[in-house]
N, C-alpha and C positions, 0 to 999 in steps of 0.2 A: 457585486456581480453575481447573478443566480447562476449556479452550475448543476444541470440536471443530467442524471446519468442512472443506467440501470447496473448494478454490480452484484457480485457475489462476496459474502465475507470469507476471508482466509481463515481456515482452522486454526486454533490457538497453538497447536505443536508445529505447523509449519511457519506461522507467524514469527516463534520464538527462534526456529533455525534461520530464517531469514534475518532476524534482527542480529544474531551472533556473526553474521557473515557480511555486515555492512561495513565494516571497517575496511580501509584499504582503497577507497574510493573517493579520492581528493575531490572536493567541491560538490559532492552529493549532499542534497538536503533531504533527509530521511523523515519520513513521519513518524509519530507514536505507533506503537504495534497494533494498538486497538484501532488504528485508522487505516489499516491495509485492507486492500480489496481487489478483485479483479473485476476490471471494467468491461462490461459486455456491449454497452452502447452509449454514446455521449450525445446529447441531444441540443447541448449549448450553455 
């Protein structure tokens, strides 16, 4: 399935901070740090 969206990349220092805080959320499925982004619009 093709997923199209417009997004902004998360700066490395912010992505690293988020990565360190990812523990403690049971059942969460985290993506690798280099895949983090902020979705602005999702087209399908």
